[in-house]
PQR file with spaces between the fields and no chain letter, atoms N, CA, C, O and H, PARSE charges and radii, in Angstrom:
ATOM       1  N    MET     1     -81.663  -87.039   56.305 -0.4000 1.5000
ATOM       2  CA   MET     1     -82.300  -86.152   57.213 -0.0000 2.0000
ATOM       3  C    MET     1     -83.275  -85.065   56.358  0.5500 1.7000
ATOM       4  O    MET     1     -82.928  -84.414   55.372 -0.5500 1.4000
ATOM       5  N    ALA     2     -84.481  -85.058   56.965 -0.4000 1.5000
ATOM       6  CA   ALA     2     -85.516  -84.184   56.111 -0.0000 2.0000
ATOM       7  C    ALA     2     -85.216  -82.844   56.597  0.5500 1.7000
ATOM       8  O    ALA     2     -84.752  -82.652   57.721 -0.5500 1.4000
ATOM       9  H    ALA     2     -84.762  -85.587   57.766  0.4000 1.0000
ATOM      10  N    THR     3     -85.493  -81.852   55.708 -0.4000 1.5000
ATOM      11  CA   THR     3     -85.296  -80.445   56.092 -0.0000 2.0000
ATOM      12  C    THR     3     -86.686  -79.731   55.939  0.5500 1.7000
ATOM      13  O    THR     3     -87.489  -80.143   55.103 -0.5500 1.4000
ATOM      14  H    THR     3     -85.870  -82.008   54.795  0.4000 1.0000
ATOM      15  N    THR     4     -86.948  -78.737   56.690 -0.4000 1.5000
ATOM      16  CA   THR     4     -88.177  -77.976   56.739 -0.0000 2.0000
ATOM      17  C    THR     4     -87.844  -76.589   56.244  0.5500 1.7000
ATOM      18  O    THR     4     -86.883  -75.926   56.634 -0.5500 1.4000
ATOM      19  H    THR     4     -86.295  -78.403   57.370  0.4000 1.0000
ATOM      20  N    SER     5     -88.816  -76.184   55.263 -0.4000 1.5000
ATOM      21  CA   SER     5     -88.383  -74.663   54.838 -0.0000 2.0000
ATOM      22  C    SER     5     -88.475  -73.767   56.103  0.5500 1.7000
ATOM      23  O    SER     5     -89.107  -74.105   57.104 -0.5500 1.4000
ATOM      24  H    SER     5     -89.597  -76.723   54.945  0.4000 1.0000
ATOM      25  N    PRO     6     -87.775  -72.560   55.976 -0.5600 1.5000
ATOM      26  CA   PRO     6     -87.904  -71.664   57.141  0.2800 2.0000
ATOM      27  C    PRO     6     -89.303  -71.173   57.215  0.5500 1.7000
ATOM      28  O    PRO     6     -89.821  -70.996   58.318 -0.5500 1.4000
ATOM      29  N    VAL     7     -89.986  -70.928   56.051 -0.4000 1.5000
ATOM      30  CA   VAL     7     -91.357  -70.480   56.028 -0.0000 2.0000
ATOM      31  C    VAL     7     -92.198  -71.326   56.865  0.5500 1.7000
ATOM      32  O    VAL     7     -92.963  -70.909   57.735 -0.5500 1.4000
ATOM      33  H    VAL     7     -89.566  -71.072   55.155  0.4000 1.0000
ATOM      34  N    SER     8     -91.998  -72.578   56.535 -0.4000 1.5000
ATOM      35  CA   SER     8     -93.100  -73.522   57.220 -0.0000 2.0000
ATOM      36  C    SER     8     -92.813  -73.424   58.681  0.5500 1.7000
ATOM      37  O    SER     8     -93.765  -73.324   59.456 -0.5500 1.4000
ATOM      38  H    SER     8     -91.376  -72.917   55.829  0.4000 1.0000
ATOM      39  N    CYS     9     -91.495  -73.447   59.160 -0.4000 1.5000
ATOM      40  CA   CYS     9     -91.021  -73.490   60.601 -0.0000 2.0000
ATOM      41  C    CYS     9     -91.864  -72.088   61.346  0.5500 1.7000
ATOM      42  O    CYS     9     -92.537  -72.179   62.372 -0.5500 1.4000
ATOM      43  H    CYS     9     -90.722  -73.528   58.531  0.4000 1.0000
ATOM      44  N    VAL    10     -91.665  -70.952   60.647 -0.4000 1.5000
ATOM      45  CA   VAL    10     -92.371  -69.713   61.067 -0.0000 2.0000
ATOM      46  C    VAL    10     -93.788  -69.888   61.421  0.5500 1.7000
ATOM      47  O    VAL    10     -94.305  -69.637   62.509 -0.5500 1.4000
ATOM      48  H    VAL    10     -91.118  -70.878   59.813  0.4000 1.0000
ATOM      49  N    MET    11     -94.425  -70.416   60.216 -0.4000 1.5000
ATOM      50  CA   MET    11     -95.849  -70.698   60.241 -0.0000 2.0000
ATOM      51  C    MET    11     -96.256  -71.583   61.368  0.5500 1.7000
ATOM      52  O    MET    11     -97.307  -71.299   61.942 -0.5500 1.4000
ATOM      53  H    MET    11     -94.004  -70.620   59.332  0.4000 1.0000
ATOM      54  N    HIS    12     -95.557  -72.634   61.771 -0.4000 1.5000
ATOM      55  CA   HIS    12     -95.723  -73.525   62.722 -0.0000 2.0000
ATOM      56  C    HIS    12     -95.755  -72.738   64.172  0.5500 1.7000
ATOM      57  O    HIS    12     -96.665  -72.796   64.999 -0.5500 1.4000
ATOM      58  H    HIS    12     -94.703  -72.865   61.304  0.4000 1.0000
ATOM      59  N    ILE    13     -94.623  -72.046   64.261 -0.4000 1.5000
ATOM      60  CA   ILE    13     -94.416  -71.159   65.473 -0.0000 2.0000
ATOM      61  C    ILE    13     -95.421  -70.451   65.694  0.5500 1.7000
ATOM      62  O    ILE    13     -95.891  -70.440   66.832 -0.5500 1.4000
ATOM      63  H    ILE    13     -93.883  -71.999   63.589  0.4000 1.0000
ATOM      64  N    GLY    14     -95.999  -69.682   64.663 -0.4000 1.5000
ATOM      65  CA   GLY    14     -96.956  -68.749   64.677 -0.0000 2.0000
ATOM      66  C    GLY    14     -98.409  -69.552   65.162  0.5500 1.7000
ATOM      67  O    GLY    14     -99.155  -69.009   65.976 -0.5500 1.4000
ATOM      68  H    GLY    14     -95.617  -69.691   63.738  0.4000 1.0000
ATOM      69  N    GLU    15     -98.664  -70.642   64.687 -0.4000 1.5000
ATOM      70  CA   GLU    15     -99.925  -71.459   65.084 -0.0000 2.0000
ATOM      71  C    GLU    15     -99.728  -71.843   66.591  0.5500 1.7000
ATOM      72  O    GLU    15    -100.680  -71.759   67.366 -0.5500 1.4000
ATOM      73  H    GLU    15     -98.058  -71.083   64.026  0.4000 1.0000
ATOM      74  N    VAL    16     -98.531  -72.251   66.992 -0.4000 1.5000
ATOM      75  CA   VAL    16     -98.349  -72.599   68.555 -0.0000 2.0000
ATOM      76  C    VAL    16     -98.449  -71.368   69.197  0.5500 1.7000
ATOM      77  O    VAL    16     -98.928  -71.478   70.325 -0.5500 1.4000
ATOM      78  H    VAL    16     -97.758  -72.319   66.361  0.4000 1.0000
ATOM      79  N    ALA    17     -98.114  -70.044   68.812 -0.4000 1.5000
ATOM      80  CA   ALA    17     -98.382  -68.732   69.496 -0.0000 2.0000
ATOM      81  C    ALA    17     -99.670  -68.659   69.654  0.5500 1.7000
ATOM      82  O    ALA    17    -100.153  -68.555   70.781 -0.5500 1.4000
ATOM      83  H    ALA    17     -97.725  -69.954   67.895  0.4000 1.0000
ATOM      84  N    GLY    18    -100.421  -68.703   68.551 -0.4000 1.5000
ATOM      85  CA   GLY    18    -101.887  -68.752   68.616 -0.0000 2.0000
ATOM      86  C    GLY    18    -102.437  -69.634   69.896  0.5500 1.7000
ATOM      87  O    GLY    18    -103.153  -69.148   70.771 -0.5500 1.4000
ATOM      88  H    GLY    18    -100.029  -68.788   67.634  0.4000 1.0000
ATOM      89  N    THR    19    -102.046  -70.848   69.874 -0.4000 1.5000
ATOM      90  CA   THR    19    -102.407  -71.842   70.919 -0.0000 2.0000
ATOM      91  C    THR    19    -102.185  -71.346   72.307  0.5500 1.7000
ATOM      92  O    THR    19    -103.049  -71.423   73.180 -0.5500 1.4000
ATOM      93  H    THR    19    -101.465  -71.243   69.163  0.4000 1.0000
ATOM      94  N    VAL    20    -100.857  -70.774   72.504 -0.4000 1.5000
ATOM      95  CA   VAL    20    -100.376  -70.259   73.709 -0.0000 2.0000
ATOM      96  C    VAL    20    -101.388  -69.078   74.156  0.5500 1.7000
ATOM      97  O    VAL    20    -101.903  -68.995   75.271 -0.5500 1.4000
ATOM      98  H    VAL    20    -100.155  -70.712   71.794  0.4000 1.0000
ATOM      99  N    TRP    21    -101.544  -68.334   73.267 -0.4000 1.5000
ATOM     100  CA   TRP    21    -102.373  -67.010   73.673 -0.0000 2.0000
ATOM     101  C    TRP    21    -103.708  -67.560   74.051  0.5500 1.7000
ATOM     102  O    TRP    21    -104.169  -67.197   75.133 -0.5500 1.4000
ATOM     103  H    TRP    21    -101.125  -68.401   72.361  0.4000 1.0000
ATOM     104  N    ARG    22    -104.476  -68.489   73.217 -0.4000 1.5000
ATOM     105  CA   ARG    22    -105.633  -68.946   73.786 -0.0000 2.0000
ATOM     106  C    ARG    22    -105.681  -69.662   75.102  0.5500 1.7000
ATOM     107  O    ARG    22    -106.625  -69.532   75.881 -0.5500 1.4000
ATOM     108  H    ARG    22    -104.101  -68.784   72.338  0.4000 1.0000
ATOM     109  N    THR    23    -104.688  -70.384   75.318 -0.4000 1.5000
ATOM     110  CA   THR    23    -104.376  -71.194   76.615 -0.0000 2.0000
ATOM     111  C    THR    23    -104.512  -69.852   77.710  0.5500 1.7000
ATOM     112  O    THR    23    -105.399  -69.793   78.562 -0.5500 1.4000
ATOM     113  H    THR    23    -103.921  -70.490   74.685  0.4000 1.0000
ATOM     114  N    LEU    24    -103.672  -69.012   77.550 -0.4000 1.5000
ATOM     115  CA   LEU    24    -103.516  -68.086   78.509 -0.0000 2.0000
ATOM     116  C    LEU    24    -104.699  -67.218   78.780  0.5500 1.7000
ATOM     117  O    LEU    24    -104.900  -66.736   79.895 -0.5500 1.4000
ATOM     118  H    LEU    24    -102.952  -69.060   76.858  0.4000 1.0000
ATOM     119  N    SER    25    -105.478  -67.022   77.758 -0.4000 1.5000
ATOM     120  CA   SER    25    -106.717  -66.366   77.698 -0.0000 2.0000
ATOM     121  C    SER    25    -107.751  -67.062   78.577  0.5500 1.7000
ATOM     122  O    SER    25    -108.475  -66.431   79.347 -0.5500 1.4000
ATOM     123  H    SER    25    -105.315  -67.413   76.852  0.4000 1.0000
ATOM     124  N    ASP    26    -107.801  -68.659   78.403 -0.4000 1.5000
ATOM     125  CA   ASP    26    -108.769  -69.341   79.109 -0.0000 2.0000
ATOM     126  C    ASP    26    -108.361  -69.627   80.556  0.5500 1.7000
ATOM     127  O    ASP    26    -109.185  -69.788   81.457 -0.5500 1.4000
ATOM     128  H    ASP    26    -107.213  -69.171   77.777  0.4000 1.0000
ATOM     129  N    GLU    27    -106.997  -69.680   80.724 -0.4000 1.5000
ATOM     130  CA   GLU    27    -106.442  -70.224   82.019 -0.0000 2.0000
ATOM     131  C    GLU    27    -106.065  -69.185   82.856  0.5500 1.7000
ATOM     132  O    GLU    27    -106.165  -69.342   84.073 -0.5500 1.4000
ATOM     133  H    GLU    27    -106.328  -69.549   79.993  0.4000 1.0000
ATOM     134  N    GLY    28    -105.629  -68.099   82.369 -0.4000 1.5000
ATOM     135  CA   GLY    28    -105.034  -66.913   83.122 -0.0000 2.0000
ATOM     136  C    GLY    28    -103.711  -67.320   83.415  0.5500 1.7000
ATOM     137  O    GLY    28    -103.313  -68.384   82.941 -0.5500 1.4000
ATOM     138  H    GLY    28    -105.548  -67.972   81.380  0.4000 1.0000
ATOM     139  N    PRO    29    -102.861  -66.527   84.235 -0.5600 1.5000
ATOM     140  CA   PRO    29    -101.432  -66.750   84.330  0.2800 2.0000
ATOM     141  C    PRO    29    -101.126  -68.271   84.959  0.5500 1.7000
ATOM     142  O    PRO    29    -101.759  -68.786   85.881 -0.5500 1.4000
ATOM     143  N    VAL    30     -99.954  -68.890   84.205 -0.4000 1.5000
ATOM     144  CA   VAL    30     -99.721  -69.948   84.467 -0.0000 2.0000
ATOM     145  C    VAL    30     -98.183  -70.200   84.467  0.5500 1.7000
ATOM     146  O    VAL    30     -97.503  -69.398   83.827 -0.5500 1.4000
ATOM     147  H    VAL    30     -99.439  -68.473   83.456  0.4000 1.0000
ATOM     148  N    THR    31     -97.587  -71.178   85.082 -0.4000 1.5000
ATOM     149  CA   THR    31     -96.123  -71.168   84.910 -0.0000 2.0000
ATOM     150  C    THR    31     -95.671  -71.684   83.681  0.5500 1.7000
ATOM     151  O    THR    31     -96.457  -72.311   82.970 -0.5500 1.4000
ATOM     152  H    THR    31     -98.139  -71.830   85.602  0.4000 1.0000
ATOM     153  N    LEU    32     -94.524  -71.503   83.351 -0.4000 1.5000
ATOM     154  CA   LEU    32     -93.930  -72.066   81.956 -0.0000 2.0000
ATOM     155  C    LEU    32     -94.027  -73.445   81.797  0.5500 1.7000
ATOM     156  O    LEU    32     -94.304  -73.960   80.714 -0.5500 1.4000
ATOM     157  H    LEU    32     -93.886  -70.994   83.929  0.4000 1.0000
ATOM     158  N    ALA    33     -93.821  -74.052   82.787 -0.4000 1.5000
ATOM     159  CA   ALA    33     -93.795  -75.561   83.014 -0.0000 2.0000
ATOM     160  C    ALA    33     -95.156  -76.184   82.695  0.5500 1.7000
ATOM     161  O    ALA    33     -95.302  -77.120   81.909 -0.5500 1.4000
ATOM     162  H    ALA    33     -93.597  -73.633   83.667  0.4000 1.0000
ATOM     163  N    LYS    34     -96.169  -75.563   83.396 -0.4000 1.5000
ATOM     164  CA   LYS    34     -97.521  -75.908   83.192 -0.0000 2.0000
ATOM     165  C    LYS    34     -98.017  -75.631   81.652  0.5500 1.7000
ATOM     166  O    LYS    34     -98.714  -76.410   81.001 -0.5500 1.4000
ATOM     167  H    LYS    34     -96.050  -74.802   84.034  0.4000 1.0000
ATOM     168  N    LEU    35     -97.525  -74.387   81.208 -0.4000 1.5000
ATOM     169  CA   LEU    35     -98.012  -74.136   79.753 -0.0000 2.0000
ATOM     170  C    LEU    35     -97.358  -75.150   78.902  0.5500 1.7000
ATOM     171  O    LEU    35     -97.994  -75.642   77.971 -0.5500 1.4000
ATOM     172  H    LEU    35     -96.959  -73.754   81.736  0.4000 1.0000
ATOM     173  N    VAL    36     -96.224  -75.478   79.126 -0.4000 1.5000
ATOM     174  CA   VAL    36     -95.652  -76.612   78.160 -0.0000 2.0000
ATOM     175  C    VAL    36     -96.308  -77.838   77.963  0.5500 1.7000
ATOM     176  O    VAL    36     -96.302  -78.580   76.981 -0.5500 1.4000
ATOM     177  H    VAL    36     -95.706  -75.078   79.883  0.4000 1.0000
ATOM     178  N    LYS    37     -96.999  -77.959   79.287 -0.4000 1.5000
ATOM     179  CA   LYS    37     -97.629  -79.410   79.495 -0.0000 2.0000
ATOM     180  C    LYS    37     -99.223  -79.108   78.666  0.5500 1.7000
ATOM     181  O    LYS    37     -99.723  -79.930   77.898 -0.5500 1.4000
ATOM     182  H    LYS    37     -97.004  -77.357   80.085  0.4000 1.0000
ATOM     183  N    MET    38     -99.725  -78.048   78.940 -0.4000 1.5000
ATOM     184  CA   MET    38    -100.990  -77.745   78.460 -0.0000 2.0000
ATOM     185  C    MET    38    -101.048  -77.674   76.787  0.5500 1.7000
ATOM     186  O    MET    38    -102.006  -78.164   76.188 -0.5500 1.4000
ATOM     187  H    MET    38     -99.319  -77.380   79.564  0.4000 1.0000
ATOM     188  N    VAL    39    -100.009  -77.060   76.128 -0.4000 1.5000
ATOM     189  CA   VAL    39     -99.806  -76.891   74.792 -0.0000 2.0000
ATOM     190  C    VAL    39     -99.300  -78.066   74.067  0.5500 1.7000
ATOM     191  O    VAL    39     -98.177  -78.466   74.370 -0.5500 1.4000
ATOM     192  H    VAL    39     -99.231  -76.662   76.615  0.4000 1.0000
ATOM     193  N    ASP    40     -99.992  -78.701   73.114 -0.4000 1.5000
ATOM     194  CA   ASP    40     -99.675  -79.828   72.359 -0.0000 2.0000
ATOM     195  C    ASP    40     -98.605  -79.542   71.357  0.5500 1.7000
ATOM     196  O    ASP    40     -98.830  -79.462   70.149 -0.5500 1.4000
ATOM     197  H    ASP    40    -100.905  -78.376   72.867  0.4000 1.0000
ATOM     198  N    ALA    41     -97.304  -79.376   71.969 -0.4000 1.5000
ATOM     199  CA   ALA    41     -96.288  -78.977   70.890 -0.0000 2.0000
ATOM     200  C    ALA    41     -94.975  -79.317   71.540  0.5500 1.7000
ATOM     201  O    ALA    41     -95.033  -79.605   72.735 -0.5500 1.4000
ATOM     202  H    ALA    41     -97.121  -79.441   72.950  0.4000 1.0000
ATOM     203  N    PRO    42     -93.895  -79.331   70.997 -0.5600 1.5000
ATOM     204  CA   PRO    42     -92.456  -79.560   71.778  0.2800 2.0000
ATOM     205  C    PRO    42     -92.261  -78.292   72.537  0.5500 1.7000
ATOM     206  O    PRO    42     -92.692  -77.186   72.211 -0.5500 1.4000
ATOM     207  N    ARG    43     -91.452  -78.636   73.747 -0.4000 1.5000
ATOM     208  CA   ARG    43     -91.090  -77.574   74.599 -0.0000 2.0000
ATOM     209  C    ARG    43     -90.402  -76.422   73.761  0.5500 1.7000
ATOM     210  O    ARG    43     -90.624  -75.222   73.923 -0.5500 1.4000
ATOM     211  H    ARG    43     -91.102  -79.535   74.012  0.4000 1.0000
ATOM     212  N    ASP    44     -89.560  -76.958   72.871 -0.4000 1.5000
ATOM     213  CA   ASP    44     -88.627  -75.762   72.126 -0.0000 2.0000
ATOM     214  C    ASP    44     -89.541  -74.862   71.459  0.5500 1.7000
ATOM     215  O    ASP    44     -89.375  -73.643   71.516 -0.5500 1.4000
ATOM     216  H    ASP    44     -89.379  -77.933   72.740  0.4000 1.0000
ATOM     217  N    THR    45     -90.608  -75.459   70.758 -0.4000 1.5000
ATOM     218  CA   THR    45     -91.543  -74.634   69.925 -0.0000 2.0000
ATOM     219  C    THR    45     -92.459  -73.747   70.824  0.5500 1.7000
ATOM     220  O    THR    45     -92.743  -72.585   70.536 -0.5500 1.4000
ATOM     221  H    THR    45     -90.743  -76.449   70.712  0.4000 1.0000
ATOM     222  N    VAL    46     -92.866  -74.357   71.866 -0.4000 1.5000
ATOM     223  CA   VAL    46     -93.763  -73.424   72.973 -0.0000 2.0000
ATOM     224  C    VAL    46     -92.860  -72.269   73.297  0.5500 1.7000
ATOM     225  O    VAL    46     -93.337  -71.134   73.313 -0.5500 1.4000
ATOM     226  H    VAL    46     -92.635  -75.301   72.100  0.4000 1.0000
ATOM     227  N    MET    47     -91.591  -72.476   73.555 -0.4000 1.5000
ATOM     228  CA   MET    47     -90.814  -71.340   74.025 -0.0000 2.0000
ATOM     229  C    MET    47     -90.502  -70.267   72.902  0.5500 1.7000
ATOM     230  O    MET    47     -90.470  -69.058   73.132 -0.5500 1.4000
ATOM     231  H    MET    47     -91.204  -73.398   73.542  0.4000 1.0000
ATOM     232  N    GLN    48     -90.296  -70.787   71.776 -0.4000 1.5000
ATOM     233  CA   GLN    48     -90.097  -69.954   70.763 -0.0000 2.0000
ATOM     234  C    GLN    48     -91.480  -69.133   70.424  0.5500 1.7000
ATOM     235  O    GLN    48     -91.405  -67.960   70.060 -0.5500 1.4000
ATOM     236  H    GLN    48     -90.322  -71.769   71.589  0.4000 1.0000
ATOM     237  N    ALA    49     -92.559  -69.701   70.538 -0.4000 1.5000
ATOM     238  CA   ALA    49     -93.915  -69.047   70.516 -0.0000 2.0000
ATOM     239  C    ALA    49     -93.954  -67.930   71.496  0.5500 1.7000
ATOM     240  O    ALA    49     -94.213  -66.770   71.173 -0.5500 1.4000
ATOM     241  H    ALA    49     -92.620  -70.654   70.834  0.4000 1.0000
ATOM     242  N    VAL    50     -93.659  -68.361   72.829 -0.4000 1.5000
ATOM     243  CA   VAL    50     -93.821  -67.499   74.056 -0.0000 2.0000
ATOM     244  C    VAL    50     -92.754  -66.203   73.620  0.5500 1.7000
ATOM     245  O    VAL    50     -93.068  -65.050   73.917 -0.5500 1.4000
ATOM     246  H    VAL    50     -93.448  -69.303   73.092  0.4000 1.0000
ATOM     247  N    GLY    51     -91.642  -66.462   72.990 -0.4000 1.5000
ATOM     248  CA   GLY    51     -90.627  -65.409   72.738 -0.0000 2.0000
ATOM     249  C    GLY    51     -91.284  -64.443   71.521  0.5500 1.7000
ATOM     250  O    GLY    51     -91.066  -63.232   71.497 -0.5500 1.4000
ATOM     251  H    GLY    51     -91.387  -67.399   72.749  0.4000 1.0000
ATOM     252  N    TRP    52     -91.995  -65.027   70.661 -0.4000 1.5000
ATOM     253  CA   TRP    52     -92.774  -64.347   69.538 -0.0000 2.0000
ATOM     254  C    TRP    52     -93.708  -63.264   70.344  0.5500 1.7000
ATOM     255  O    TRP    52     -93.600  -62.044   70.221 -0.5500 1.4000
ATOM     256  H    TRP    52     -92.173  -66.011   70.681  0.4000 1.0000
ATOM     257  N    LEU    53     -94.576  -63.890   71.130 -0.4000 1.5000
ATOM     258  CA   LEU    53     -95.480  -63.142   71.748 -0.0000 2.0000
ATOM     259  C    LEU    53     -95.054  -62.159   72.657  0.5500 1.7000
ATOM     260  O    LEU    53     -95.737  -61.147   72.810 -0.5500 1.4000
ATOM     261  H    LEU    53     -94.664  -64.881   71.230  0.4000 1.0000
ATOM     262  N    ALA    54     -93.959  -62.340   73.310 -0.4000 1.5000
ATOM     263  CA   ALA    54     -93.196  -61.299   74.270 -0.0000 2.0000
ATOM     264  C    ALA    54     -92.675  -60.224   73.241  0.5500 1.7000
ATOM     265  O    ALA    54     -92.881  -59.046   73.531 -0.5500 1.4000
ATOM     266  H    ALA    54     -93.404  -63.162   73.186  0.4000 1.0000
ATOM     267  N    ARG    55     -92.128  -60.473   72.262 -0.4000 1.5000
ATOM     268  CA   ARG    55     -91.549  -59.620   71.394 -0.0000 2.0000
ATOM     269  C    ARG    55     -92.802  -58.592   71.024  0.5500 1.7000
ATOM     270  O    ARG    55     -92.663  -57.369   71.063 -0.5500 1.4000
ATOM     271  H    ARG    55     -91.961  -61.431   72.027  0.4000 1.0000
ATOM     272  N    GLU    56     -93.794  -59.117   70.733 -0.4000 1.5000
ATOM     273  CA   GLU    56     -95.013  -58.421   70.228 -0.0000 2.0000
ATOM     274  C    GLU    56     -95.753  -57.597   71.331  0.5500 1.7000
ATOM     275  O    GLU    56     -96.694  -56.826   71.143 -0.5500 1.4000
ATOM     276  H    GLU    56     -93.907  -60.110   70.701  0.4000 1.0000
ATOM     277  N    GLY    57     -95.149  -57.907   72.521 -0.4000 1.5000
ATOM     278  CA   GLY    57     -95.785  -57.154   73.890 -0.0000 2.0000
ATOM     279  C    GLY    57     -97.178  -57.776   74.162  0.5500 1.7000
ATOM     280  O    GLY    57     -98.040  -57.086   74.706 -0.5500 1.4000
ATOM     281  H    GLY    57     -94.384  -58.534   72.674  0.4000 1.0000
ATOM     282  N    LYS    58     -97.407  -58.953   73.832 -0.4000 1.5000
ATOM     283  CA   LYS    58     -98.756  -59.720   74.101 -0.0000 2.0000
ATOM     284  C    LYS    58     -98.703  -60.352   75.469  0.5500 1.7000
ATOM     285  O    LYS    58     -99.724  -60.358   76.158 -0.5500 1.4000
ATOM     286  H    LYS    58     -96.707  -59.514   73.390  0.4000 1.0000
ATOM     287  N    VAL    59     -97.630  -60.860   75.887 -0.4000 1.5000
ATOM     288  CA   VAL    59     -97.427  -61.387   77.177 -0.0000 2.0000
ATOM     289  C    VAL    59     -96.358  -60.837   78.049  0.5500 1.7000
ATOM     290  O    VAL    59     -95.347  -60.282   77.619 -0.5500 1.4000
ATOM     291  H    VAL    59     -96.802  -60.855   75.327  0.4000 1.0000
ATOM     292  N    GLY    60     -96.653  -61.032   79.343 -0.4000 1.5000
ATOM     293  CA   GLY    60     -95.539  -60.587   80.320 -0.0000 2.0000
ATOM     294  C    GLY    60     -95.224  -61.628   81.253  0.5500 1.7000
ATOM     295  O    GLY    60     -95.828  -62.696   81.155 -0.5500 1.4000
ATOM     296  H    GLY    60     -97.474  -61.483   79.692  0.4000 1.0000
ATOM     297  N    PHE    61     -94.284  -61.446   82.225 -0.4000 1.5000
ATOM     298  CA   PHE    61     -93.903  -62.463   83.059 -0.0000 2.0000
ATOM     299  C    PHE    61     -93.680  -61.976   84.498  0.5500 1.7000
ATOM     300  O    PHE    61     -93.133  -60.909   84.776 -0.5500 1.4000
ATOM     301  H    PHE    61     -93.794  -60.578   82.305  0.4000 1.0000
ATOM     302  N    ASP    62     -94.202  -62.944   85.467 -0.4000 1.5000
ATOM     303  CA   ASP    62     -94.197  -62.329   86.833 -0.0000 2.0000
ATOM     304  C    ASP    62     -93.124  -63.498   87.444  0.5500 1.7000
ATOM     305  O    ASP    62     -93.281  -64.710   87.293 -0.5500 1.4000
ATOM     306  H    ASP    62     -94.646  -63.811   85.241  0.4000 1.0000
ATOM     307  N    GLU    63     -92.134  -62.932   88.082 -0.4000 1.5000
ATOM     308  CA   GLU    63     -91.016  -63.933   88.652 -0.0000 2.0000
ATOM     309  C    GLU    63     -91.074  -63.653   90.213  0.5500 1.7000
ATOM     310  O    GLU    63     -90.914  -62.529   90.690 -0.5500 1.4000
ATOM     311  H    GLU    63     -92.007  -61.947   88.205  0.4000 1.0000
ATOM     312  N    ASN    64     -91.314  -64.771   90.940 -0.4000 1.5000
ATOM     313  CA   ASN    64     -91.264  -64.827   92.216 -0.0000 2.0000
ATOM     314  C    ASN    64     -90.345  -65.917   92.710  0.5500 1.7000
ATOM     315  O    ASN    64     -90.755  -67.072   92.823 -0.5500 1.4000
ATOM     316  H    ASN    64     -91.443  -65.684   90.552  0.4000 1.0000
ATOM     317  N    GLY    65     -89.066  -65.557   93.015 -0.4000 1.5000
ATOM     318  CA   GLY    65     -88.208  -66.582   93.182 -0.0000 2.0000
ATOM     319  C    GLY    65     -87.996  -67.470   92.253  0.5500 1.7000
ATOM     320  O    GLY    65     -87.590  -67.002   91.189 -0.5500 1.4000
ATOM     321  H    GLY    65     -88.732  -64.619   92.923  0.4000 1.0000
ATOM     322  N    ARG    66     -88.177  -68.916   92.322 -0.4000 1.5000
ATOM     323  CA   ARG    66     -87.908  -69.737   91.325 -0.0000 2.0000
ATOM     324  C    ARG    66     -89.200  -69.927   90.377  0.5500 1.7000
ATOM     325  O    ARG    66     -89.144  -70.484   89.280 -0.5500 1.4000
ATOM     326  H    ARG    66     -88.507  -69.296   93.187  0.4000 1.0000
ATOM     327  N    ASN    67     -90.306  -69.418   90.918 -0.4000 1.5000
ATOM     328  CA   ASN    67     -91.646  -69.592   90.326 -0.0000 2.0000
ATOM     329  C    ASN    67     -91.849  -68.406   89.316  0.5500 1.7000
ATOM     330  O    ASN    67     -92.007  -67.269   89.762 -0.5500 1.4000
ATOM     331  H    ASN    67     -90.351  -68.966   91.809  0.4000 1.0000
ATOM     332  N    ARG    68     -91.849  -68.647   87.966 -0.4000 1.5000
ATOM     333  CA   ARG    68     -92.119  -67.687   86.851 -0.0000 2.0000
ATOM     334  C    ARG    68     -93.236  -67.912   86.027  0.5500 1.7000
ATOM     335  O    ARG    68     -93.321  -68.885   85.278 -0.5500 1.4000
ATOM     336  H    ARG    68     -91.721  -69.570   87.603  0.4000 1.0000
ATOM     337  N    LYS    69     -94.277  -66.854   86.168 -0.4000 1.5000
ATOM     338  CA   LYS    69     -95.568  -67.127   85.532 -0.0000 2.0000
ATOM     339  C    LYS    69     -95.697  -66.310   84.301  0.5500 1.7000
ATOM     340  O    LYS    69     -95.230  -65.172   84.261 -0.5500 1.4000
ATOM     341  H    LYS    69     -94.208  -66.063   86.776  0.4000 1.0000
ATOM     342  N    ILE    70     -96.268  -66.809   83.368 -0.4000 1.5000
ATOM     343  CA   ILE    70     -96.534  -65.897   82.155 -0.0000 2.0000
ATOM     344  C    ILE    70     -98.159  -65.600   82.080  0.5500 1.7000
ATOM     345  O    ILE    70     -99.049  -66.387   82.401 -0.5500 1.4000
ATOM     346  H    ILE    70     -96.647  -67.734   83.401  0.4000 1.0000
ATOM     347  N    PHE    71     -98.289  -64.444   81.642 -0.4000 1.5000
ATOM     348  CA   PHE    71     -99.654  -63.922   81.622 -0.0000 2.0000
ATOM     349  C    PHE    71     -99.759  -63.095   80.283  0.5500 1.7000
ATOM     350  O    PHE    71     -98.779  -62.707   79.647 -0.5500 1.4000
ATOM     351  H    PHE    71     -97.566  -63.805   81.380  0.4000 1.0000
ATOM     352  N    LEU    72    -101.114  -62.868   79.927 -0.4000 1.5000
ATOM     353  CA   LEU    72    -101.483  -62.044   78.867 -0.0000 2.0000
ATOM     354  C    LEU    72    -101.435  -60.561   79.209  0.5500 1.7000
ATOM     355  O    LEU    72    -102.010  -60.250   80.252 -0.5500 1.4000
ATOM     356  H    LEU    72    -101.910  -63.183   80.444  0.4000 1.0000
ATOM     357  N    GLN    73    -100.880  -59.645   78.547 -0.4000 1.5000
ATOM     358  CA   GLN    73    -100.790  -58.275   78.794 -0.0000 2.0000
ATOM     359  C    GLN    73    -102.077  -57.711   78.474  0.5500 1.7000
ATOM     360  O    GLN    73    -102.685  -58.127   77.488 -0.5500 1.4000
ATOM     361  H    GLN    73    -100.413  -59.897   77.699  0.4000 1.0000
ATOM     362  N    PRO    74    -102.585  -56.742   79.260 -0.5600 1.5000
ATOM     363  CA   PRO    74    -103.824  -56.086   79.129  0.2800 2.0000
ATOM     364  C    PRO    74    -104.002  -55.206   77.940  0.5500 1.7000
ATOM     365  O    PRO    74    -105.063  -54.606   77.770 -0.5500 1.4000
């Protein structure tokens, strides 16, 4: 089994976070499911990138029943 260094994993998540940010900037609020389809990365990596952005206060979430949208914070 090949292993990946922690540094390269963090760099990859950071790159995907940039893609997520640009996607939200271009498209506006989208559901998490749609975001995963729009970003060319595995679902787990997209979710880690969303978590990274949320921790930095760059994204927010709007929950309406089962529908959860993610958006860029102003």
